[in-house]
Structure formats: C-alpha cells, structure tokens
C-alpha positions in Angstrom: -24.5 68.6 -49.2 -23.1 68.7 -45.7 -22.0 65.7 -43.6 -25.0 66.1 -41.3 -27.4 66.3 -44.2 -25.8 63.2 -45.8 -26.2 61.3 -42.5 -29.8 62.4 -42.2 -30.5 61.2 -45.8 -28.9 57.8 -45.1 -30.9 57.4 -41.9 -34.1 58.4 -43.7 -33.5 55.8 -46.4 -32.5 53.1 -43.9 -35.8 53.8 -42.0 -37.8 53.2 -45.2 -36.1 49.8 -45.9 -37.5 46.6 -44.5 -34.7 44.0 -44.2 -37.1 41.3 -43.0 -39.3 41.8 -46.1 -36.2 41.6 -48.3 -35.0 38.4 -46.7 -38.5 36.9 -47.2 -38.5 37.9 -50.8 -35.1 36.4 -51.4 -36.3 33.2 -49.6 -39.3 33.1 -52.0 -37.0 33.3 -55.0 -34.8 30.5 -53.6 -37.9 28.4 -53.2 -39.9 29.1 -56.3 -37.0 28.3 -58.7 -36.5 24.8 -57.3 -40.3 24.5 -57.4 -40.1 25.1 -61.1 -37.4 22.5 -61.4 -39.6 19.9 -59.6 -42.6 20.9 -61.6 -40.6 20.4 -64.8 -39.6 16.9 -63.6 -43.3 16.1 -62.9 -44.1 16.9 -66.5 -41.0 15.2 -67.9 -41.8 12.0 -66.0 -45.6 12.3 -66.7 -46.1 12.2 -63.0 -48.9 14.8 -62.9 -51.5 12.1 -62.0 -49.3 10.1 -59.6 -51.6 11.5 -56.9 -55.2 11.4 -58.2 -56.8 13.5 -55.5 -56.4 17.1 -54.4 -55.7 19.0 -52.1 -54.9 15.9 -50.0 -52.7 13.0 -51.0 -54.5 9.6 -51.2 -57.0 10.8 -48.5 -54.3 12.1 -46.2 -53.7 15.7 -45.2 -50.9 17.1 -47.4 -48.6 17.5 -44.4 -49.6 14.2 -42.7 -48.9 11.8 -45.6 -46.6 9.0 -44.3 -43.0 10.0 -44.7 -41.8 6.4 -45.5 -44.4 6.0 -48.2 -43.4 9.2 -49.8 -39.6 8.7 -49.6 -39.5 5.0 -50.5 -42.5 4.8 -52.8 -42.5 5.2 -56.6 -40.4 8.0 -58.0 -43.4 9.7 -59.7 -45.2 9.8 -56.4 -42.1 11.2 -54.7 -41.7 14.2 -57.1 -45.5 14.9 -57.4 -46.0 15.0 -53.6 -42.8 16.8 -53.1 -44.0 19.4 -55.6 -47.1 19.9 -53.6 -45.2 20.2 -50.3 -42.8 22.8 -51.7 -45.7 24.7 -53.2 -47.3 24.8 -49.8 -44.1 26.2 -48.2 -44.0 28.9 -50.9 -47.6 29.8 -49.9 -46.6 30.2 -46.2 -43.7 32.4 -47.2 -46.0 34.5 -49.4 -48.3 35.0 -46.4 -45.4 36.1 -44.3 -44.3 38.6 -47.0 -47.7 40.2 -47.0 -47.7 40.5 -43.2 -44.2 42.0 -43.2 -45.1 44.4 -45.9 -48.2 45.7 -44.1 -46.3 46.1 -40.9 -43.0 47.5 -42.1 -43.2 48.7 -45.7 -44.1 52.3 -46.3 -44.5 52.0 -50.1 -48.0 51.1 -51.0 -46.9 49.7 -54.4 -44.7 47.2 -52.7 -47.4 46.1 -50.3 -49.7 45.5 -53.3 -46.9 43.6 -54.9 -46.7 41.2 -52.0 -50.5 40.8 -52.2 -50.2 40.0 -55.9 -47.5 37.4 -55.1 -49.8 35.7 -52.6 -52.8 35.7 -55.0 -50.5 34.4 -57.8 -49.2 31.5 -55.6 -52.8 30.6 -54.5 -53.9 30.7 -58.2 -51.0 28.6 -59.3 -51.9 26.0 -56.6 -55.5 26.0 -57.7 -54.5 25.5 -61.3 -52.5 22.5 -60.3 -55.5 21.2 -58.4 -57.8 21.6 -61.3 -55.3 19.9 -63.6 -55.3 16.9 -61.3 -59.1 16.8 -60.7 -59.9 17.2 -64.4 -56.8 15.3 -65.8 -56.6 18.0 -68.4 -53.6 18.8 -70.6 -54.7 22.3 -71.4 -54.9 23.2 -67.7 -51.4 21.6 -67.3 -50.1 23.9 -70.0 -51.6 27.0 -68.4 -50.2 25.8 -65.0 -46.7 25.6 -66.7 -47.0 29.0 -68.2 -48.1 30.7 -65.0 -45.4 29.4 -62.7 -42.7 31.6 -64.3 -44.9 34.6 -63.7 -44.9 33.8 -59.9 -41.1 33.6 -60.1 -40.9 36.9 -61.9 -43.0 38.6 -59.2 -40.8 37.2 -56.4 -37.6 38.4 -58.2 -39.0 41.9 -58.6 -40.0 41.9 -54.9 -36.4 40.9 -54.0 -35.1 43.7 -56.2 -37.2 46.5 -55.0 -36.6 45.7 -51.4 -32.8 45.3 -51.7 -30.2 47.7 -50.4 -29.0 48.5 -53.9 -32.5 49.8 -54.8 -32.2 52.4 -52.0 -28.5 53.1 -52.9 -29.6 54.2 -56.3 -32.0 56.6 -54.7 -29.3 58.0 -52.5 -27.1 58.5 -55.5 -29.9 60.4 -57.2 -30.4 62.5 -54.1 -26.8 63.5 -54.1 -26.8 64.2 -57.8 -29.8 66.5 -57.3 -27.7 68.4 -54.7 -24.7 68.6 -57.0 -22.5 66.0 -55.2 -22.9 63.1 -57.6 -24.2 62.1 -61.0 -26.8 59.8 -62.4 -26.7 59.0 -66.1 -30.1 59.2 -67.7 -31.5 56.4 -69.9 -33.7 57.3 -72.8 -37.0 55.9 -73.9 -35.2 53.8 -76.5 -33.5 51.9 -73.7 -36.8 51.2 -72.0 -38.2 49.9 -75.3 -35.2 47.6 -75.9 -35.4 46.4 -72.3 -39.1 45.5 -72.8 -38.6 43.3 -75.8 -36.6 40.5 -74.0 -39.4 40.2 -71.5 -42.0 39.7 -74.2 -39.8 37.4 -76.3 -38.8 35.3 -73.3 -42.4 34.8 -72.2 -43.4 34.0 -75.8 -40.7 31.3 -75.7 -42.1 29.8 -72.5 -45.6 29.7 -74.0 -44.3 28.1 -77.2 -42.3 25.6 -75.2 -45.3 24.7 -73.1 -47.3 23.9 -76.2 -44.5 21.6 -77.3 -44.4 19.8 -73.9 -48.1 19.6 -73.6 -49.1 18.8 -77.2 -52.8 19.0 -77.6 -54.8 16.2 -79.3 -55.9 18.5 -82.2 -52.4 19.8 -83.0 -51.5 18.8 -86.5 -48.0 18.0 -87.7 -47.9 21.2 -89.7 -48.9 23.3 -86.6 -46.3 21.5 -84.5 -43.6 22.2 -87.1 -44.6 25.9 -87.2 -44.4 26.2 -83.4 -40.9 24.6 -83.4 -39.8 27.0 -86.2 -41.1 30.1 -84.4 -39.6 28.8 -81.1 -36.1 28.5 -82.7 -36.2 31.8 -84.6 -37.4 33.7 -81.5 -34.6 32.1 -79.4 -31.9 33.4 -81.8 -33.6 36.8 -82.1 -33.6 37.1 -78.3 -29.9 36.1 -78.2 -29.0 38.8 -80.8 -30.9 41.4 -78.8 -29.2 40.8 -75.5 -25.8 42.3 -76.4 -27.6 45.4 -77.6 -29.3 45.7 -74.3 -26.0 45.2 -72.5 -24.3 48.0 -74.4 -27.2 50.4 -73.8 -27.5 49.9 -70.1 -23.7 49.8 -69.6 -23.6 53.5 -70.5 -25.2 54.6 -67.3 -22.3 53.2 -65.4 -24.4 51.2 -62.9 -23.2 47.7 -62.3 -26.6 46.6 -60.9 -27.9 47.1 -64.5 -24.9 46.0 -66.6 -24.2 42.8 -64.7 -27.6 41.2 -65.1 -27.6 42.3 -68.7 -24.3 40.4 -69.1 -25.8 37.4 -67.4 -28.7 37.5 -69.7 -26.4 36.9 -72.7 -25.0 33.8 -71.1 -28.4 32.5 -70.0 -29.9 32.7 -73.5 -26.8 31.1 -75.0 -27.0 28.3 -72.5 -30.7 28.0 -73.1 -30.1 27.5 -76.9 -27.7 24.6 -76.1 -30.2 23.1 -73.6 -32.9 23.4 -76.3 -30.8 21.6 -78.8 -30.1 18.9 -76.2 -33.8 18.7 -75.4 -34.7 18.1 -79.0 -32.0 15.4 -79.3 -33.0 13.4 -76.2 -36.7 13.7 -77.1 -36.9 13.3 -80.9 -33.4 12.1 -81.9 -30.5 13.7 -83.7 -31.5 16.6 -85.9 -30.9 16.3 -89.7 -29.1 19.6 -89.7 -26.4 18.1 -87.4 -26.0 14.9 -89.4 -22.5 16.0 -90.4 -21.3 15.4 -86.9 -19.9 11.8 -86.6 -20.9 11.1 -83.0 -24.6 11.5 -83.7 -25.0 8.5 -86.1 -25.6 5.9 -83.4 -27.6 8.1 -81.0 -30.7 6.4 -79.6 -33.6 8.1 -77.7 -34.0 6.6 -74.3 -37.2 6.7 -72.4 -36.9 9.0 -69.3 -33.2 8.5 -68.7 -31.9 10.5 -65.7 -29.5 12.7 -67.6 -32.0 13.2 -70.4 -34.7 14.3 -67.9 -32.3 16.7 -66.3 -31.5 18.3 -69.7 -35.2 18.7 -70.5 -36.1 20.1 -67.1 -33.1 22.4 -67.1 -34.3 23.8 -70.3 -37.6 24.7 -68.6 -36.0 26.2 -65.5 -33.5 28.3 -67.4 -36.3 29.7 -69.5 -38.0 31.0 -66.3 -34.6 32.4 -65.2 -34.2 34.3 -68.4 -37.7 35.8 -68.1 -37.1 36.8 -64.5 -33.7 38.4 -65.3 -35.1 40.3 -68.2 -38.0 41.6 -66.0 -35.7 42.7 -63.2 -33.5 44.6 -65.8 -36.6 46.3 -67.1 -37.7 47.4 -63.6 -34.2 48.7 -62.8 -34.1 50.6 -66.1 -37.4 52.2 -65.3 -36.1 53.1 -61.9 -32.9 54.6 -63.3 -34.9 56.6 -65.8 -37.3 57.9 -63.1 -34.5 59.0 -60.8 -32.5 60.7 -63.5 -35.4 62.7 -64.8 -35.5 66.2 -63.3 -38.7 67.0 -61.3 
C-alpha cells in the first residue's frame, strides 16, 4: 500500500469516528459504576424506603429538594436521594449519547446501541420507582440484577467508539493489502470468551438472591444458593487464565490486557466475598484454624463492613463488564481476520 493510500485510509477511518460520542460513552461508564456503588450502599443500609414517594422526594421535584435537608439529614436519606440524582444525570448523558450518535455516527448498530442504553436507563429508573411504590423485595432484586446490564452496555459503547477499535480495522486493512498481519481467533476462543460473561452474570443473580432473601426461601435453598455461588466463583477464576492464554496468541494488547485484569478482578472478588460473609454472618467454620477469628463479632452496618459488602457488589459488575468487552473484542478480531 502506497503512502497516499495509507493516508486516505487513515482519513477515511477518522471521518467514521465520533470523538464526542466516545467521550459521552466514557462519561456514562464513569457515572454508572459509582451509581452501582451508591445503589449497593442503599441496599446495605436498608435505605431503599428512606424516600417513600417517587419520582419526587417528599413532594419536591427531584432537582429542587432542599440541599441542606439532603446533605445534613439522615444518612439513609442522603444515599437514597443521591442515588436518584445520579441516576437522573446518567439519563441525561444517555439522551446526549443518542443525539450524538444520530448526528455523527455512521454505523447503524452503534446508533441502536445508544438507543438501547437510553431504554435500559429509563427501565432501570422505572424499576427503582416501582420498588419504592410497592415496597417490594422481588422488584428490588430485579433492580439490582439489571443495573449491571446498563453498565455493560455503556462499557461496550465506550469500546466500539474508541480509537483502538478503529486501529484494529486499520491493521486488518493493511493485512489485506499485504503490509501487516492479523492473527485469527478460532471459534473455540469465542466459546471460551462467552462463558465468563454467563458465569459472571449468574454470580450477580445468585448474589442478588442472597442480598434480597425472599420470605419463602428455606434454609436449605439458601445453603444451596451459597454453595453454587462459591463453586461458580472458583470455576470462573480457573477459566480466566485459560482465556488470557488464548487471546494473548493474537498479539493484540487490547485483548490480552483486559483478560489479565479479569484474573485479578475475580481473585479480588473472591476475597471480597469472603469478607462479605464474615461481616454479615460471622467467621466461617472452615477458617476456624486461623487464630484471629475467634473473637470476631458481627457489627450492624459498620462503615468498613458496609464498604466491603458494597465493593463486592460493584466489583461483580466490573467483572461482568470486562468479560463482555473482551467477548466483543474477540468477535471483532475474528471478523476482521476472516477473509471475505
């Protein structure tokens, strides 16, 4: 490929990119993950009903609620109203993403992705409202399971609008013209990359059932859920190094680095899960051999304890989003490396 053709290709790809949309997508990621943290604190502190009405706050418009009452009032009111405010900001960013995509994005799939994000954000807000109006634990559990899905969609949007996404296309174009190389990924890699997405979301669903225990849940069922939760966690951890080895062969750091992060995220999540059990139910019998656990007492909603429990929830969403982005990137790599 000549220098002129290379420049034309670069200009063509640059014209297809929408930096504004990418910045908005990154902003949505930076807002939704803290939103999951705050939502986790709402559940940890049982603050879901701190504001009994919706969509307003004690009769006020959401954005007009007195600042002093919010900041200096009870902590459960502070985090619940803050959760609603942050959710509203995410909704405004989602609307801006749709507008930017319609005006500046040439890929129809990406436009529909932004629409899906907006619908998901609205649906998540409606689920939160129904949870308040009905004071229903099942709706709260569904609300907790759907939040990570919104986060995943935002992360995928940030990935497919990034410069690296287009750089991979440029590499494939050069390879097709004999001036570069793209290592193909087999179907086996796609299958392996799909499993962490499924397992991590299963973990979130099981965790939501443990956090929002239903009245009809028997002790035997609860024990079974805990056992499956633990076994699935270690199964996911054993699978992540396999995925890392498989994607590393293609030589693309945008694939191997997130796969490496996934190993550490899952390992950290297992430690947080152990900590969550300890601060919620006490020292496990399997760890009785450790001397410093003999005098441990469960404290009701201690600050450090709440952070551990909430971090366990937030890192679970981070694992799901990372696994989903890796899967999307693997599919992209396979598509570009497949001869037309």
